[in-house]
C-alpha positions in Angstrom: -10.5 21.2 2.0 -12.1 19.0 4.7 -11.0 15.9 3.7 -13.5 14.3 6.5 -16.5 16.2 4.8 -15.2 14.8 1.4 -15.4 11.1 3.0 -18.4 11.9 4.9 -20.2 13.1 1.5 -18.9 10.1 -0.4 -20.5 7.4 2.2 -23.7 9.3 2.5 -24.2 9.1 -1.7 -24.8 5.4 -1.2 -26.0 5.4 2.6 -29.3 7.3 2.4 -30.6 5.9 5.6 -28.3 8.0 7.6 -28.0 11.7 8.1 -24.8 13.2 7.0 -24.0 14.8 10.3 -24.6 10.9 12.0 -22.1 9.8 9.4 -19.5 12.4 9.9 -19.4 11.6 13.7 -18.9 8.3 13.3 -16.1 8.4 10.9 -12.8 7.4 12.7 -9.0 8.0 11.9 -7.1 4.4 11.8 -4.1 4.4 14.7 -2.1 2.6 12.0 -1.7 4.5 8.6 -1.3 1.5 6.5 -5.2 1.2 7.2 -6.1 4.1 5.5 -6.5 7.6 6.5 -10.4 7.8 7.8 -12.5 4.6 8.4 -16.2 4.1 8.9 -17.7 1.6 10.7 -20.5 -0.3 9.5 -22.1 -1.9 13.0 -24.9 1.1 13.0 -26.3 -0.3 9.2 -26.3 -4.1 10.2 -29.9 -3.9 11.6 -31.4 -1.7 9.0 -29.8 -3.8 5.9 -30.0 -7.3 7.8 -26.5 -8.1 7.0 -23.4 -8.7 9.0 -20.9 -5.5 9.4 -18.5 -6.8 7.5 -20.7 -8.0 4.2 -22.1 -4.1 4.4 -18.3 -3.1 4.4 -17.7 -5.2 1.5 -20.5 -3.8 -0.6 -19.8 -0.2 0.3 -16.4 -0.5 -0.5 -17.4 -1.2 -4.0 -20.4 1.0 -4.2 -18.8 4.3 -3.2 -17.4 6.3 -5.7 -13.7 6.2 -5.6 -12.6 9.0 -8.1 -11.4 11.2 -5.1 -9.3 8.8 -3.5 -6.4 6.6 -4.0 -8.4 3.8 -2.9 -11.3 2.5 -1.0 -11.0 -1.0 0.9 -13.1 -3.3 3.4 -11.2 -4.1 6.4 -13.5 -6.6 8.2 -16.5 -4.0 9.5 -14.7 -1.1 8.3 -14.5 0.7 5.0 -11.3 2.4 4.9 -10.5 5.5 2.7 -6.9 6.1 1.7 -6.5 10.1 0.4 -4.6 11.1 -2.6 -1.3 12.0 -0.8 0.0 14.5 -3.2 -2.7 16.6 -3.8 -3.4 16.6 0.1 0.4 17.6 0.9 0.5 20.5 -1.7 -2.8 21.7 -0.3 -1.4 21.6 3.4 1.6 23.2 2.8 0.0 26.0 0.8 -2.4 26.4 3.3 -0.1 26.5 6.3 2.4 28.9 4.9 0.2 31.2 2.8 -2.4 31.6 6.0 -1.5 34.1 8.6 -3.1 32.5 11.5 -2.9 28.9 10.3 -5.7 26.9 12.5 -7.4 29.9 14.1 -11.1 29.8 13.9 -13.4 32.8 14.8 -16.0 30.8 16.6 -15.7 33.0 19.6 -17.1 36.1 17.6 -14.8 38.3 19.8 -16.8 37.6 23.2 -14.9 38.3 26.4 -13.7 35.6 28.4 -12.3 36.4 31.9 -9.5 34.3 33.2 -8.8 34.2 37.2 -5.4 32.9 37.3 -2.2 32.7 39.4 -3.5 34.7 42.4 -0.7 34.5 44.6 -1.1 35.3 48.6 0.5 38.7 49.7 3.3 38.3 52.1 4.2 34.3 50.9 6.6 33.5 48.1 5.2 32.1 45.1 6.3 28.1 45.4 6.2 25.4 43.0 2.5 25.1 44.0 1.5 28.6 41.9 3.1 27.3 38.9 -0.1 25.3 37.8 -2.8 28.3 38.0 -0.1 30.8 36.3 0.8 28.7 33.1 -2.2 26.8 32.8 -4.5 30.5 32.9 -1.6 32.0 30.5 -2.1 29.2 27.8 -5.9 29.1 28.2 -5.8 32.8 27.3 -3.8 32.2 24.2 -5.9 29.2 23.2 -8.9 31.3 23.6 -7.8 33.8 21.3 -6.9 31.3 18.7 -10.4 30.1 18.8 -11.8 33.9 18.7 -12.2 35.0 22.1 -10.9 38.0 23.6 -9.0 37.0 26.9 -8.8 39.1 30.0 -6.2 37.7 32.4 -6.8 38.7 36.0 -4.5 38.2 38.8 -6.8 37.8 41.8 -4.5 38.3 44.5 -4.9 37.2 47.8 -4.4 40.3 49.2 -7.2 40.2 52.1 -8.4 37.5 54.5 -7.9 36.1 58.0 -4.3 35.4 57.0 -3.3 38.9 57.5 -4.7 39.2 60.7 -2.7 35.9 61.7 0.5 37.7 60.2 -0.3 41.1 61.9 -0.4 39.4 65.1 2.6 37.3 64.4 4.6 40.9 63.5 3.3 42.4 66.5 4.4 39.7 68.9 7.7 38.7 67.3 8.4 41.1 64.4 11.4 43.3 63.4 11.3 46.0 60.9 14.3 46.1 59.9 14.6 42.1 59.7 11.5 42.5 57.4 13.0 45.1 55.2 16.2 43.2 54.8 14.4 39.9 53.6 10.6 40.8 53.3 8.7 37.6 52.0 11.2 34.9 53.5 10.7 37.0 57.2 7.0 37.3 56.7 6.8 33.3 55.9 8.8 32.6 59.0 6.4 34.6 61.2 3.4 33.2 59.4 4.9 29.6 59.9 5.7 30.2 63.8 2.3 31.3 64.5 0.5 28.6 63.0 3.0 26.1 65.1 2.5 28.4 68.6 -1.5 28.4 67.7 -1.6 24.7 67.9 -0.4 24.9 71.6 -2.2 28.3 72.0 -5.7 28.4 70.4 -6.2 32.3 71.7 -4.0 33.1 68.7 -6.2 32.3 66.4 -8.6 34.7 68.1 -6.1 37.5 67.8 -5.4 36.8 64.5 -9.1 37.0 63.5 -9.6 40.6 65.7 -6.8 41.8 63.5 -8.4 41.1 60.4 -11.5 42.9 61.6 -9.6 45.9 62.6 -8.0 46.0 58.8 -11.5 45.6 57.4 -13.0 48.5 59.8 -9.9 50.6 58.6 -7.4 50.5 61.6 -5.1 53.0 60.4 -2.1 50.3 61.8 -3.7 47.5 60.6 -4.0 49.5 56.9 -0.3 50.5 57.0 1.1 47.1 57.6 -1.2 45.4 55.0 0.2 48.1 52.4 3.7 47.3 53.3 3.1 43.7 52.9 1.7 44.0 49.7 4.1 46.3 48.1 6.9 44.0 49.3 5.2 40.7 48.1 4.2 42.4 44.5 8.1 43.3 43.7 8.8 39.7 44.1 5.7 38.5 42.3 6.8 40.7 39.1 10.1 39.5 38.7 8.7 35.9 38.4 6.2 37.1 36.0 8.9 38.8 33.7 11.0 35.6 34.0 8.3 33.6 32.7 7.2 36.4 30.2 3.6 36.4 31.6 1.4 39.8 31.5 -2.0 40.3 33.4 -4.8 43.1 32.4 -5.8 43.3 35.9 -4.2 42.8 39.4 -7.6 43.7 41.2 -7.5 41.1 44.2 -9.4 40.4 47.2 -9.2 43.8 49.0 -10.3 45.4 46.0 -14.0 43.9 46.5 -14.0 45.1 50.2 -16.2 48.1 49.5 -18.5 46.2 47.2 -19.8 43.5 49.6 -22.4 45.9 51.1 -24.0 45.4 47.9 -24.0 41.6 47.6 -25.3 41.4 51.1 -28.1 43.5 50.3 -28.8 42.0 47.2 -29.1 38.5 49.1 -31.1 40.0 51.6 -33.4 41.3 48.8 -33.8 37.9 47.1 -34.9 36.6 50.8 -32.0 33.8 50.3 -29.9 35.0 53.3 -30.6 33.3 56.8 -29.1 33.5 60.1 -27.2 30.3 61.5 -25.7 30.4 64.9 -25.0 34.0 64.3 -23.7 33.7 61.0 -25.2 34.7 57.4 -25.4 31.8 55.3 -27.1 30.7 52.1 -29.1 27.4 52.3 -27.8 25.4 49.1 -29.8 22.1 49.7 -31.9 21.9 46.6 -28.2 21.6 44.8 -27.1 19.0 47.3 -24.5 21.5 48.7 -23.3 22.8 52.2 -24.6 26.2 53.3 -22.6 28.9 51.8 -21.0 30.9 54.6 -21.2 34.8 53.6 -20.5 36.4 57.0 -19.1 35.4 60.2 -20.6 36.3 63.7 -18.3 38.9 64.2 -19.6 40.6 60.8 -16.2 39.9 58.6 -16.6 38.7 55.3 -15.3 35.5 53.9 -13.8 34.2 50.3 -17.4 33.6 49.4 -18.6 37.0 49.7 -15.4 38.4 48.1 -16.0 35.9 45.0 -19.5 37.0 44.5 -18.3 40.4 44.4 -15.8 39.8 42.1 -18.2 37.7 39.8 -21.0 40.2 39.7 -17.9 43.2 39.0 -16.6 41.2 36.1 -20.2 40.7 34.4 -20.9 44.4 34.8 -17.2 45.5 33.6 -16.3 43.1 31.1 -19.3 41.9 30.0 -17.8 38.0 29.5 -19.4 35.1 27.7 -17.3 32.9 29.8 -15.6 33.5 33.2 -12.9 31.1 34.0 -11.2 30.3 37.3 -8.1 28.5 37.1 -8.0 27.4 40.4 -6.9 23.8 42.3 -9.1 20.9 42.4 -9.3 21.1 46.3 -11.7 24.2 45.7 -14.6 22.4 43.6 -17.1 22.6 46.1 -16.4 26.4 46.6 -17.3 27.1 43.2 -20.1 24.8 42.9 -21.5 27.0 45.9 -20.4 30.1 44.0 -22.5 29.3 41.1 -25.4 27.9 42.9 -25.6 31.6 45.2 -25.2 33.7 41.9 -28.1 31.6 40.6 -30.2 32.2 44.0 -29.6 35.8 43.2 -31.0 35.1 39.6 -28.2 35.9 37.6 -29.1 34.2 34.6 -25.2 34.2 33.6 -24.3 32.1 36.3 -23.5 28.9 34.0 -21.0 31.0 32.4 -18.7 30.8 35.1 -16.5 27.8 34.9 -14.1 26.2 37.7 -11.1 24.9 35.6 -9.9 22.7 38.1 -6.0 21.3 38.2 -4.1 18.4 40.3 -1.0 18.9 42.4 2.3 19.0 41.9 4.4 17.1 44.6 8.2 17.2 45.1 9.6 13.9 46.1 5.9 12.7 46.8 5.4 15.4 49.2 2.5 18.1 49.1 3.8 21.6 49.3 2.4 23.6 52.1 3.2 27.3 53.5 1.8 26.7 56.9 4.1 23.8 57.8 7.0 25.5 56.5 7.6 22.7 53.5 8.2 25.5 50.5 9.8 25.0 47.2 10.0 28.3 45.8 9.0 28.6 41.9 12.2 31.1 41.7 14.6 28.7 42.7 13.1 25.6 40.3 13.3 28.4 37.5 16.7 29.3 38.2 18.1 25.8 38.9 16.3 24.8 35.5 18.0 27.7 33.6 21.4 26.6 35.1 20.9 22.8 34.0 19.9 24.2 30.5 23.1 26.0 30.3 25.1 23.3 31.3 24.0 21.2 28.5 24.2 23.6 26.0 27.5 24.5 27.1 28.4 20.7 26.3 26.4 20.2 23.1 27.0 23.8 21.4 29.6 25.6 23.2 30.0 28.1 20.2 26.5 29.2 20.2 25.4 33.0 20.0 23.3 34.2 22.7 24.0 31.0 25.1 22.6 32.5 28.0 19.3 34.0 26.5 18.8 30.5 24.8 19.2 28.9 28.1 16.9 31.0 29.9 14.4 30.1 27.0 14.9 26.6 27.3 14.9 26.2 31.0 12.0 28.2 31.8 10.2 26.6 28.9 11.0 23.2 30.2 9.3 24.0 33.6 6.2 25.4 31.7 5.8 22.5 29.0 6.2 19.7 31.7 3.4 21.1 33.6 1.2 21.9 30.6 2.1 18.3 28.9 0.6 16.8 32.0 -3.4 16.7 32.1 -4.5 19.5 34.0 -6.7 17.3 36.5 -3.7 15.0 37.3 -1.2 15.1 39.9 2.5 14.9 39.3 5.6 14.4 40.9 8.5 17.0 40.0 12.2 16.0 39.1 14.0 18.8 37.7 16.6 16.4 35.8 13.9 14.9 34.2 12.5 18.0 33.0 15.2 19.7 31.3 16.3 16.8 29.0 16.8 17.3 25.2 15.5 13.6 24.6 11.8 12.3 25.5 8.5 14.2 26.2 9.9 17.2 27.1 9.8 21.0 25.8 13.8 21.1 25.2 12.9 18.1 22.7 10.3 20.0 20.9 12.5 23.0 20.8 15.4 21.0 19.4 13.4 19.7 16.7 12.4 23.2 15.9 15.9 24.3 16.0 17.0 21.8 13.7 14.4 22.4 11.2 15.6 26.2 11.2 19.2 24.8 10.7 18.2 22.9 7.5 16.5 26.2 5.9 19.5 28.2 7.2 21.8 25.7 4.9 19.5 26.1 2.2 19.9 29.9 2.3 16.5 30.2 3.4 14.7 30.3 -0.2 11.4 31.5 -1.1 9.1 28.9 -1.8 7.5 28.3 -5.0 3.9 27.2 -4.5 3.1 25.9 -8.0 5.1 22.5 -7.2 4.5 21.3 -3.8 4.0 17.6 -4.1 6.6 15.2 -2.3 7.0 11.2 -3.4 8.7 10.2 -0.1 6.4 8.3 1.8 8.4 9.5 5.0 6.5 12.9 4.7 3.0 11.7 5.2 2.5 11.4 8.8 3.9 14.8 9.0 1.7 16.5 6.3 -1.5 14.7 8.3 -0.4 16.1 11.4 0.0 19.6 10.1 -3.4 19.4 8.6 -4.6 18.9 12.3 -3.6 21.7 14.0 -7.0 23.6 13.6 -8.7 20.7 14.8 -6.1 20.5 17.8 -6.9 24.1 18.6 -10.6 23.6 18.8 -10.3 20.3 20.9 -7.7 22.4 23.2 -10.1 25.0 23.8 -13.3 23.0 24.1 -11.6 20.5 26.9 -10.0 23.8 28.3 -6.8 21.5 28.1 -3.3 22.9 26.9 -1.9 19.3 27.0 -3.7 18.7 23.8 -1.5 21.2 22.3 1.6 19.9 24.2 0.9 16.6 23.4 0.5 17.5 19.6 3.9 19.4 19.5 5.8 16.7 20.9 3.9 14.2 18.2 4.9 16.6 15.4 8.5 16.8 16.5 9.0 13.4 16.9 7.1 12.9 13.2 9.6 15.4 11.6 12.4 14.0 13.5 11.7 10.5 12.1 11.3 11.8 8.6 14.4 14.0 8.9 16.4 11.0 9.9 15.1 8.6 7.1 15.2 11.4 4.2 17.7 13.5 2.5 16.0 16.7 2.6 18.5 19.1 0.7 19.1 16.8 -2.2 19.2 18.9 -5.5 16.3 17.6 -7.2 12.8 18.6 -8.3 11.3 18.0 -5.1 13.8 20.2 -3.1 11.4 23.4 -3.0 8.6 21.2 -1.7 10.8 19.5 1.1 11.8 22.9 2.2 8.3 23.9 2.2 7.3 21.1 4.6 10.4 22.2 6.9 9.1 25.7 6.7 5.8 24.7 7.9 6.8 22.5 10.6 8.7 25.4 12.1 5.8 27.4 11.8 3.2 25.1 13.5 5.8 24.0 16.2 6.8 27.6 16.8 2.8 28.7 17.4 2.2 25.4 19.3 5.0 26.4 21.6 3.8 29.8 22.0 0.1 29.0 22.6 1.8 27.2 25.8 3.8 30.1 26.9 7.1 28.5 25.8 9.8 30.6 23.6 11.0 28.6 20.2 15.0 29.3 19.9 16.0 28.9 16.4 19.5 27.9 17.4 20.4 25.5 20.4 
């Protein structure tokens, strides 16, 4: 049952001057459950009724039919509703346990959603800076499925652009084939960093790098061979990390894939009379959008990120017919994506507004921004390995006899890093400290995993009995907050998708874990009495929703820890 709708209808019966939708929109959930389960503010009736809100609340509390509620009371200018906890709890537990995809909806009507995510640059290691796009994009894909969409995860590899010309220049100047083969990524990064350091004193190096990239675009055999070699070696390392995080993609079409599709973009821009020359370059004027000009083609004829992103957007619409196209890219690229949408509009594509930039803030380590150019890199591989090792040491101390300790340590260590990222609101910046992330207490992934494992332990002690759905009422007052949170799961999934915000689910999981642990600490669950079956149903429901919450975040839920 939609209990909020029940409250709204009860109010509407005695407040004919307001539409049902307006009443529903104004209903609140009190922060303190002792004040009720829903509350209706009467301020908006003061003018029409010419009465003080407190007086209106008092009259409404008496006038509303309370047959379907435990009680209705006035509290200042609010009318507070108390639900029938026994009926509510039994209904929620039945719904959670007997619904295969509890909380899911079909709002998306199976529409395709392309998600541009992760997208590391070839010939550079994946650093902590790549974590956010990867895990936010993966979680949004799962959340979109829960809301009835079909996600298409695209790893738009950074395998094209001037940086490759610079790397080729560096390799030709200082490189060694044997050295690269011995340690590909670290060696290539060393060359790249050296190039930028020496270019500060010798600006001609930048021209040399651009010339090499032009050779690559023109199909020069040596340039293409070097490019293919750098790409192959990089992908091997990337795939190891994706396997570690258990993240898969539907497409690895990177920037290079669109190299033969940019002429069509240029032709369309010319046909629409929006491409103009500026100091020898080709640009689109975006004054009417209050944006800087979008650079489409440089003076030497080379293309840019914008050209390739336009080609990619057009290809994805034709190939996938998306209803939404998400770009999970850092907030510093905000103007680029505003320009991308504006140029697509100038090209008369009516789907331009379906393109969404999903920005996110920076991860700093010890307060410092990460940068490949300056050589200040914290490798994601190292962080994940260290996290697993830290989880392993805690498991060894807490539960040395645990079966499959290595597997659980992997799930806890990797999950801790992912959960910590997604727990933070997407657009916020945060500083990463491993010791705070891999803790079994506090606002952490291991805390949620441990609450779930504890619930499974209770069920194992009870012999994992079959649930009798004929009686699921629980008189214990400590259970009420947990049951209400279980009832909120569907709304949580809708809000997480509406806001494109995985932290909604992460915070919900923390809240559910905390509330369940409080219930566990204050109630005797395995007592043999008439309500044992109902209590075990509650524990089972908690494991189901916690496990699904973690899965939507890309985090595993071990049943023992």
